[in-house]
FINU-603404 format. One record per residue (C-alpha): residue number from 1; x, y, z. Coordinates in steps of 0.001 Angstrom, whole numbers, padded with zeros to 6 digits. Last residue first. Layout:
BEGIN
NUM|X|Y|Z .
...
This chain:
BEGIN
387|035072|-059724|038516 .
386|034664|-061412|041829 .
385|031165|-060180|042486 .
384|030572|-060749|046096 .
383|027981|-062968|047466 .
382|026265|-062138|050684 .
381|022907|-061693|049078 .
380|022771|-063403|045821 .
379|024355|-061670|042905 .
378|021973|-059994|040349 .
377|021549|-061884|037152 .
376|022220|-061062|033521 .
375|025110|-058911|034451 .
374|025611|-055769|032254 .
373|028967|-055542|030618 .
372|028092|-057687|027689 .
371|031135|-058907|025875 .
370|031990|-056866|022827 .
369|030735|-057246|019280 .
368|027414|-055921|020334 .
367|023914|-057082|021132 .
366|022221|-055085|023747 .
365|021386|-057071|026928 .
364|017967|-056240|028291 .
363|017909|-055153|031910 .
362|017402|-051492|030945 .
361|014184|-052380|029234 .
360|014084|-051886|025464 .
359|012247|-048698|024437 .
358|008939|-049509|022834 .
357|008351|-048135|019386 .
356|005597|-045381|019457 .
355|007862|-042754|017880 .
354|007901|-044813|014758 .
353|010843|-046767|013622 .
352|014480|-046447|014404 .
351|015379|-044583|011298 .
350|012436|-042373|010246 .
349|010394|-043523|007260 .
348|007482|-044900|009284 .
347|007516|-041714|011345 .
346|007099|-039458|008349 .
345|009945|-037204|007371 .
344|009064|-033589|006498 .
343|011737|-031486|004859 .
342|012980|-028036|005931 .
341|016304|-029305|007219 .
340|014554|-032008|009239 .
339|010845|-031692|010039 .
338|009348|-034731|011836 .
337|006024|-036128|010789 .
336|003287|-038185|012501 .
335|002185|-035221|014645 .
334|001523|-033273|011441 .
333|002408|-029563|011675 .
332|000274|-027335|009502 .
331|001692|-027104|006018 .
330|004713|-024923|005092 .
329|003868|-021918|002868 .
328|001905|-021946|-000412 .
327|-001057|-019712|000594 .
326|000677|-017233|002947 .
325|003760|-017122|000760 .
324|001625|-016549|-002320 .
323|-000042|-013533|-000658 .
322|003279|-012076|000392 .
321|004581|-012439|-003164 .
320|001502|-010695|-004596 .
319|001995|-007759|-002214 .
318|005643|-007442|-003244 .
317|004707|-007530|-006919 .
316|002125|-004788|-006413 .
315|004599|-002643|-004520 .
314|007151|-003048|-007290 .
313|004514|-002106|-009831 .
312|003683|001072|-007903 .
311|007355|002018|-007726 .
310|007837|001330|-011429 .
309|004740|003326|-012398 .
308|005832|006257|-010252 .
307|009311|006189|-011745 .
306|007837|006273|-015242 .
305|005653|009248|-014260 .
304|008549|011014|-012548 .
303|010820|010537|-015560 .
302|008089|011739|-017914 .
301|007635|014903|-015853 .
300|011373|015547|-015665 .
299|011699|015238|-019437 .
298|008629|017411|-020048 .
297|009723|020068|-017544 .
296|013163|020302|-019114 .
295|011786|020433|-022637 .
294|009202|023075|-021681 .
293|011848|025213|-019896 .
292|014414|025037|-022678 .
291|012214|025790|-025670 .
290|009407|028371|-025305 .
289|010253|029878|-021929 .
288|014031|029931|-022288 .
287|013946|030848|-025964 .
286|011497|033699|-025396 .
285|013495|035073|-022464 .
284|016767|034858|-024362 .
283|015266|036496|-027466 .
282|013948|039388|-025396 .
281|017343|039925|-023779 .
280|019147|039569|-027112 .
279|016788|042033|-028813 .
278|017130|044581|-026014 .
277|020914|044249|-026109 .
276|021018|044597|-029894 .
275|018894|047744|-029781 .
274|021044|049276|-027022 .
273|024252|048578|-028956 .
272|022763|049941|-032196 .
271|021549|053099|-030448 .
270|024914|053639|-028747 .
269|026699|053154|-032116 .
268|024688|055710|-034095 .
267|021787|054626|-036290 .
266|022392|055902|-039817 .
265|021184|058947|-041770 .
264|022775|059705|-045138 .
263|021665|063185|-046160 .
262|020904|065172|-049285 .
261|017961|067505|-048736 .
260|016608|070570|-050521 .
259|018661|070210|-053685 .
258|017599|072947|-056116 .
257|016719|072297|-059748 .
256|017866|074639|-062493 .
255|015381|076591|-064586 .
254|011951|075860|-065907 .
253|009029|073878|-064583 .
252|010793|073957|-061258 .
251|012302|070796|-059710 .
250|012921|071103|-055991 .
249|015016|068080|-055043 .
248|014726|065821|-052000 .
247|017314|063107|-051236 .
246|017448|060568|-048461 .
245|019914|057755|-047752 .
244|018220|056011|-044832 .
243|020013|053508|-042563 .
242|018451|051535|-039744 .
241|019920|049067|-037237 .
240|018462|046598|-034763 .
239|014793|047151|-035547 .
238|012687|044736|-033511 .
237|010893|041827|-035189 .
236|011222|039717|-032038 .
235|012621|036493|-033514 .
234|013922|037827|-036815 .
233|015913|040705|-035269 .
232|015640|043260|-038059 .
231|018217|045211|-040050 .
230|016588|048041|-041984 .
229|017762|049643|-045210 .
228|015948|052662|-046687 .
227|017093|054024|-050034 .
226|015159|057249|-050379 .
225|014253|059494|-053263 .
224|011857|062462|-053382 .
223|010998|064899|-056175 .
222|009522|068244|-055174 .
221|007427|069897|-057840 .
220|007252|072993|-060001 .
219|005037|075768|-061221 .
218|005100|079473|-060570 .
217|008567|080383|-061789 .
216|009465|084067|-061423 .
215|012046|083417|-058743 .
214|013334|079855|-058661 .
213|014979|079376|-055261 .
212|012960|081579|-052951 .
211|009703|082040|-054833 .
210|009818|078408|-055860 .
209|010090|077297|-052231 .
208|007108|079369|-051164 .
207|005090|078147|-054160 .
206|005787|074513|-053202 .
205|004536|075204|-049689 .
204|001422|076976|-050972 .
203|000688|074098|-053337 .
202|000396|071684|-050347 .
201|002714|068793|-050946 .
200|002089|065480|-052681 .
199|005693|064401|-053116 .
198|006810|063340|-056567 .
197|008734|060075|-056760 .
196|012358|060059|-057855 .
195|013349|056540|-056751 .
194|012134|054859|-053590 .
193|014181|051750|-052759 .
192|013336|049631|-049735 .
191|015967|047196|-048471 .
190|015538|044469|-045882 .
189|018355|042847|-043896 .
188|017647|040003|-041475 .
187|019679|039986|-038269 .
186|021888|037489|-036427 .
185|023192|039092|-033247 .
184|026900|039111|-032355 .
183|027292|042875|-032646 .
182|025446|042816|-035963 .
181|025544|039576|-037930 .
180|024016|039657|-041397 .
179|021300|037722|-043214 .
178|020029|038446|-046712 .
177|018390|041116|-048841 .
176|014670|040696|-048223 .
175|012910|043287|-050324 .
174|011076|046272|-048890 .
173|007976|047139|-050871 .
172|006478|050659|-050721 .
171|003741|051896|-048424 .
170|001997|055283|-048486 .
169|002037|058748|-046989 .
168|004853|059548|-049461 .
167|006878|061503|-046907 .
166|006067|059146|-044019 .
165|006996|055966|-045860 .
164|005232|052831|-044668 .
163|007176|049606|-045139 .
162|005835|046654|-047131 .
161|007425|043255|-046629 .
160|009447|040894|-048858 .
159|010411|037425|-047672 .
158|012766|035717|-045234 .
157|010263|035577|-042405 .
156|009990|037624|-039231 .
155|009179|035495|-036194 .
154|007502|038393|-034358 .
153|006469|040836|-037023 .
152|008479|043935|-038056 .
151|008589|047222|-036133 .
150|008504|050967|-036535 .
149|006269|051327|-039596 .
148|005456|047980|-041154 .
147|002440|048103|-043421 .
146|-000305|050715|-043208 .
145|-000991|054179|-041794 .
144|-004037|056013|-043079 .
143|-003293|059676|-042540 .
142|-005534|062353|-041055 .
141|-003383|065453|-040868 .
140|-002619|067398|-037729 .
139|-001156|070836|-038313 .
138|002269|072177|-037425 .
137|003803|070965|-040676 .
136|004848|067401|-039838 .
135|001750|066202|-038013 .
134|000466|062699|-038658 .
133|-002778|061198|-037399 .
132|-004434|058007|-036217 .
131|-007585|058174|-034101 .
130|-009931|056440|-036552 .
129|-007871|053275|-036531 .
128|-006896|051077|-039494 .
127|-004008|048844|-038536 .
126|-000254|049470|-038698 .
125|001890|046350|-038880 .
124|003644|044931|-035807 .
123|002523|041457|-036896 .
122|001633|040222|-033398 .
121|000316|043236|-031462 .
120|-001213|044904|-034517 .
119|-000248|048549|-034391 .
118|-002337|051674|-033814 .
117|-001059|055125|-034742 .
116|-000118|058493|-033315 .
115|002242|060875|-035080 .
114|004549|063832|-034482 .
113|006960|065696|-036735 .
112|010023|067851|-036459 .
111|012467|069773|-038645 .
110|015733|071722|-038495 .
109|015860|072546|-034773 .
108|019027|074331|-033740 .
107|021396|072313|-031563 .
106|024333|074692|-032415 .
105|026799|072208|-033879 .
104|024760|069001|-033994 .
103|021981|070514|-036051 .
102|018683|069039|-035035 .
101|016092|066679|-036514 .
100|013178|065900|-034203 .
99|010866|062911|-034208 .
98|007819|062027|-032144 .
97|005812|058841|-031985 .
96|002796|057977|-029864 .
95|001849|054316|-029977 .
94|-001534|052642|-029717 .
93|-001782|048885|-029143 .
92|-003746|046264|-031050 .
91|-005256|042796|-030569 .
90|-007022|043162|-027208 .
89|-009686|045494|-028589 .
88|-008804|046191|-032209 .
87|-011526|043944|-033646 .
86|-014214|045934|-031881 .
85|-013081|048587|-029440 .
84|-009942|050483|-028481 .
83|-010392|052676|-025411 .
82|-007714|050968|-023322 .
81|-005202|051546|-026109 .
80|-005918|055279|-026077 .
79|-005248|055446|-022332 .
78|-002140|053279|-022585 .
77|-000465|055450|-025232 .
76|002833|053619|-025748 .
75|005836|055931|-026249 .
74|008241|055952|-029200 .
73|010901|058680|-029333 .
72|012786|059298|-032570 .
71|015930|061460|-032616 .
70|017555|062600|-035853 .
69|020985|064241|-035581 .
68|022447|066397|-038333 .
67|025978|067359|-039334 .
66|026570|070258|-041678 .
65|025242|071985|-044763 .
64|022707|074776|-045197 .
63|020068|075704|-047756 .
62|018173|078726|-046513 .
61|014675|080011|-045860 .
60|014288|082823|-043326 .
59|010907|083240|-041683 .
58|012355|082946|-038200 .
57|014102|079720|-039159 .
56|013469|077591|-042203 .
55|016249|075106|-042880 .
54|016674|073024|-045997 .
53|019406|070396|-045832 .
52|022747|069281|-047193 .
51|024390|066707|-044963 .
50|028060|066531|-044089 .
49|027471|063775|-041527 .
48|024089|062224|-040849 .
47|023171|060770|-037455 .
46|020443|058423|-036284 .
45|019194|058229|-032697 .
44|016660|055778|-031324 .
43|014620|056235|-028166 .
42|012348|053739|-026446 .
41|009419|054149|-024058 .
40|008769|051022|-021948 .
39|006087|048679|-023222 .
38|003277|048294|-020712 .
37|000612|047034|-023134 .
36|002960|044391|-024470 .
35|003495|043747|-028187 .
34|002759|040080|-028701 .
33|005099|037096|-028838 .
32|005078|036803|-025040 .
31|001406|035795|-024955 .
30|002049|033118|-027576 .
29|004877|031755|-025364 .
28|002819|031678|-022152 .
27|-000224|029800|-023465 .
26|000620|026974|-025883 .
25|004267|026264|-025157 .
24|004430|027315|-021501 .
23|001105|025642|-020775 .
22|002275|022404|-022398 .
21|005305|022348|-020116 .
20|003092|023045|-017097 .
19|000802|020148|-018057 .
18|003825|017866|-018377 .
17|004960|018979|-014919 .
16|001509|018182|-013491 .
15|001572|014712|-015063 .
14|004943|014048|-013473 .
13|003617|015103|-010073 .
12|000634|012769|-010484 .
11|002886|009818|-011353 .
10|005191|010535|-008419 .
9|002271|010827|-005976 .
8|000628|007659|-007326 .
7|003895|005740|-007025 .
6|004323|006859|-003420 .
5|000782|005708|-002585 .
4|001285|002379|-004359 .
3|004536|001772|-002546 .
2|002870|002360|000832 .
1|000000|000000|000000 .
């Protein structure tokens, strides 16, 4: 009974460990491969050396050159996320995004924009939400975000994706370009090429630029090019490194064009190091909870279950042996038998005959090869035995 109880406890404990392993695989891991509601704000910095850029300051419009720094801050909007309804409730999060571009010499602001959008928690792609907007001219504009914006999907695949471009207000394909190692982390490289596409700007803005750089010309356009390369951690979909080679040119209907922007922005080293560290930490947690922990729990659970079965079986065999011993043990003592070395010898088989044989009287002479030493007759009174 004791062995059976121990075996049942071991078997039950093993089953519980198997259930925990399954829970990690089918419940915990899927929950971890979603954008969290309490995501900490993150900052990324890209720098461009010897850039040519348009700067409007205090009403003055000029083309300058120098080093620029672009800073993007992403902050989750918990209040807006909590108000999501319908298909977005539970499946999307709202992010606030702000970007500033400053001169590195005198810290003067060159440009800025703000945005708010909703992202699918698994794919990281922008989803349709009536609260989304983009502000890059001091006025909020209703924009329909789509595709990948600031993140790729969990378990990114080796295929092409669409990335949203803020200047075009639309998506363009980003082709998978291969695998590279960045600071010890394997990353997928995607490249998006935008070549000489006209920007849909407000006519008043184009007119202002023409009046400055092409006096007397009333018609023109701004042509935009960008080669955007992103390196993505395939497990988490996080950006590890980003490079954008941007170019904007004012093209009047007549006259020479004017370069408004020519800059090569790249994540600086601290941003890359921080991005790699975050990706490695997230990858380690996902791997531990989705691979190592379930395997360990499953192996231990199976071992306990097998051990429980063996212990219970041993107890059953011991109980069966005790029962056979009670049934097949030595018979009840028979008064006509004598037990010698574990074997019964019946009286008729015992040397000397049965226990009921009469013992010869003491006066009886025993036959032997020697002369009897016991007299056959007592001496008469007064006689002395001469022997």
